[in-house]
DRENPA-3360 file (N, C-alpha, C; in nm, 2 decimals, always signed):
BEGIN
1 = XXXXXXXX = +0.08/-0.12/+0.00/+0.00/+0.00/+0.00/+0.09/+0.12/+0.00 ~ +0.05/+0.22/-0.07/+0.13/+0.35/-0.09/+0.07/+0.45/+0.01 ~ +0.16/+0.53/+0.07/+0.13/+0.64/+0.16/+0.09/+0.76/+0.07 ~ -0.03/+0.81/+0.08/-0.08/+0.92/+0.00/-0.11/+1.04/+0.08 ~ -0.05/+1.05/+0.20/-0.07/+1.18/+0.27/+0.00/+1.29/+0.21 ~ -0.04/+1.41/+0.23/+0.03/+1.53/+0.17/+0.18/+1.53/+0.21 ~ +0.21/+1.50/+0.34/+0.35/+1.51/+0.38/+0.43/+1.40/+0.31 ~ +0.37/+1.28/+0.30/+0.45/+1.17/+0.23/+0.47/+1.19/+0.09;
9 = XXXXXXXX = +0.37/+1.24/+0.02/+0.39/+1.27/-0.13/+0.49/+1.38/-0.15 ~ +0.48/+1.49/-0.07/+0.57/+1.60/-0.09/+0.72/+1.56/-0.07 ~ +0.74/+1.47/+0.04/+0.87/+1.42/+0.06/+0.92/+1.33/-0.05 ~ +0.83/+1.25/-0.10/+0.87/+1.16/-0.21/+0.90/+1.24/-0.34 ~ +0.82/+1.34/-0.37/+0.85/+1.42/-0.49/+0.97/+1.51/-0.47 ~ +1.00/+1.55/-0.35/+1.12/+1.64/-0.33/+1.25/+1.55/-0.36 ~ +1.24/+1.43/-0.33/+1.36/+1.34/-0.35/+1.36/+1.29/-0.50 ~ +1.25/+1.27/-0.56/+1.24/+1.21/-0.69/+1.11/+1.26/-0.76;
17 = XXXXXXXX = +1.12/+1.38/-0.83/+1.00/+1.44/-0.89/+0.93/+1.34/-0.99 ~ +1.00/+1.26/-1.06/+0.94/+1.17/-1.16/+0.86/+1.06/-1.10 ~ +0.87/+1.05/-0.97/+0.78/+0.95/-0.90/+0.63/+0.98/-0.91 ~ +0.60/+1.10/-0.95/+0.46/+1.13/-0.97/+0.39/+1.04/-1.07 ~ +0.47/+0.99/-1.17/+0.41/+0.90/-1.27/+0.38/+0.77/-1.20 ~ +0.47/+0.72/-1.12/+0.45/+0.59/-1.05/+0.33/+0.60/-0.95 ~ +0.32/+0.71/-0.88/+0.21/+0.73/-0.79/+0.08/+0.73/-0.87 ~ +0.07/+0.80/-0.98/-0.06/+0.80/-1.05/-0.09/+0.67/-1.12;
25 = XXXXXXXX = +0.02/+0.60/-1.17/-0.01/+0.47/-1.22/-0.06/+0.37/-1.11 ~ -0.01/+0.38/-0.99/-0.06/+0.30/-0.88/-0.21/+0.34/-0.85 ~ -0.24/+0.47/-0.84/-0.38/+0.51/-0.82/-0.47/+0.46/-0.92 ~ -0.43/+0.47/-1.05/-0.52/+0.43/-1.16/-0.54/+0.28/-1.16 ~ -0.43/+0.20/-1.13/-0.45/+0.06/-1.12/-0.54/+0.02/-1.01 ~ -0.53/+0.09/-0.90/-0.62/+0.06/-0.78/-0.77/+0.09/-0.82 ~ -0.79/+0.20/-0.89/-0.92/+0.24/-0.94/-0.98/+0.13/-1.04 ~ -0.89/+0.09/-1.13/-0.93/-0.01/-1.23/-0.96/-0.15/-1.16;
33 = XXXXXXXX = -0.90/-0.18/-1.05/-0.91/-0.31/-0.99/-1.05/-0.33/-0.93 ~ -1.13/-0.23/-0.90/-1.26/-0.24/-0.85/-1.36/-0.15/-0.92 ~ -1.41/-0.20/-1.03/-1.50/-0.13/-1.11/-1.65/-0.13/-1.05 ~ -1.67/-0.19/-0.94/-1.80/-0.20/-0.88/-1.83/-0.06/-0.81 ~ -1.73/+0.02/-0.79/-1.76/+0.15/-0.72/-1.76/+0.25/-0.83 ~ -1.88/+0.27/-0.88/-1.91/+0.37/-0.99/-1.91/+0.51/-0.94 ~ -1.80/+0.56/-0.89/-1.80/+0.70/-0.83/-1.76/+0.81/-0.93 ~ -1.72/+0.77/-1.05/-1.67/+0.87/-1.14/-1.77/+0.89/-1.26;
41 = XXXXXXXX = -1.81/+1.02/-1.28/-1.89/+1.05/-1.40/-1.79/+1.04/-1.52 ~ -1.68/+1.10/-1.51/-1.58/+1.10/-1.61/-1.44/+1.09/-1.55 ~ -1.36/+1.01/-1.61/-1.22/+1.00/-1.57/-1.13/+1.01/-1.69 ~ -1.03/+1.09/-1.70/-0.94/+1.10/-1.81/-0.87/+0.96/-1.83 ~ -0.85/+0.93/-1.96/-0.78/+0.80/-1.98/-0.63/+0.81/-1.95 ~ -0.57/+0.69/-1.94/-0.42/+0.69/-1.90/-0.33/+0.77/-1.99 ~ -0.36/+0.77/-2.12/-0.27/+0.85/-2.21/-0.28/+1.00/-2.18 ~ -0.40/+1.05/-2.16/-0.43/+1.19/-2.13/-0.36/+1.22/-2.00;
49 = XXXXXXXX = -0.38/+1.14/-1.90/-0.32/+1.17/-1.77/-0.16/+1.17/-1.78 ~ -0.11/+1.07/-1.85/+0.04/+1.06/-1.87/+0.09/+1.19/-1.94 ~ +0.02/+1.24/-2.04/+0.06/+1.36/-2.11/+0.06/+1.48/-2.02 ~ -0.04/+1.49/-1.93/-0.05/+1.60/-1.84/+0.07/+1.59/-1.74 ~ +0.10/+1.47/-1.69/+0.21/+1.45/-1.60/+0.34/+1.49/-1.66 ~ +0.36/+1.45/-1.78/+0.49/+1.49/-1.85/+0.50/+1.64/-1.87 ~ +0.39/+1.70/-1.90/+0.39/+1.85/-1.91/+0.42/+1.91/-1.78 ~ +0.36/+1.86/-1.67/+0.39/+1.92/-1.54/+0.53/+1.89/-1.49;
57 = XXXXXXXX = +0.59/+1.78/-1.53/+0.73/+1.75/-1.49/+0.82/+1.85/-1.56 ~ +0.79/+1.88/-1.69/+0.87/+1.97/-1.77/+0.86/+2.11/-1.71 ~ +0.74/+2.15/-1.67/+0.72/+2.28/-1.61/+0.79/+2.29/-1.47 ~ +0.79/+2.19/-1.39/+0.86/+2.19/-1.27/+1.01/+2.19/-1.29 ~ +1.06/+2.12/-1.38/+1.20/+2.11/-1.41/+1.25/+2.25/-1.46 ~ +1.17/+2.33/-1.52/+1.21/+2.46/-1.57/+1.20/+2.57/-1.45 ~ +1.16/+2.52/-1.33/+1.17/+2.61/-1.22/+1.03/+2.67/-1.18 ~ +0.93/+2.64/-1.25/+0.80/+2.69/-1.22/+0.75/+2.64/-1.09;
65 = XXXXXXXX = +0.68/+2.73/-1.01/+0.63/+2.69/-0.88/+0.49/+2.62/-0.91 ~ +0.48/+2.49/-0.86/+0.36/+2.42/-0.88/+0.32/+2.36/-0.74 ~ +0.25/+2.44/-0.66/+0.22/+2.40/-0.52/+0.14/+2.27/-0.51 ~ +0.06/+2.24/-0.61/-0.03/+2.12/-0.60/+0.03/+2.00/-0.68 ~ +0.16/+2.01/-0.72/+0.22/+1.91/-0.81/+0.21/+1.77/-0.75 ~ +0.15/+1.68/-0.83/+0.15/+1.54/-0.79/+0.05/+1.51/-0.68 ~ -0.04/+1.60/-0.64/-0.14/+1.57/-0.54/-0.27/+1.52/-0.60 ~ -0.31/+1.40/-0.59/-0.43/+1.35/-0.65/-0.55/+1.41/-0.59;
73 = XXXXXXX = -0.65/+1.45/-0.67/-0.77/+1.51/-0.62/-0.88/+1.48/-0.72 ~ -1.00/+1.50/-0.68/-1.12/+1.48/-0.77/-1.20/+1.61/-0.75 ~ -1.28/+1.64/-0.86/-1.37/+1.76/-0.85/-1.51/+1.70/-0.86 ~ -1.59/+1.75/-0.77/-1.73/+1.71/-0.77/-1.80/+1.77/-0.89 ~ -1.90/+1.69/-0.95/-1.96/+1.73/-1.07/-2.04/+1.86/-1.07 ~ -2.07/+1.91/-0.95/-2.15/+2.03/-0.94/-2.07/+2.15/-0.93 ~ -1.94/+2.14/-0.94/-1.85/+2.26/-0.92/-1.82/+2.31/-1.06;
% end
């Protein structure tokens, strides 16, 4: 099981920013493993998520401040 607390993720990314891809692969695999929980109206596919992550990694590497970098979240459909 992976530790997904804010403190654990920030420490992990501070040491290895590219781990964001591993974290999101793990989260998506966990979501895929139990399709009985239909909690998502829409979820981006893996290729879209991977492209977003690669873009964020490049922005971070260029020195851009990304305070929510690598933190998984969901938006409620009424927002």
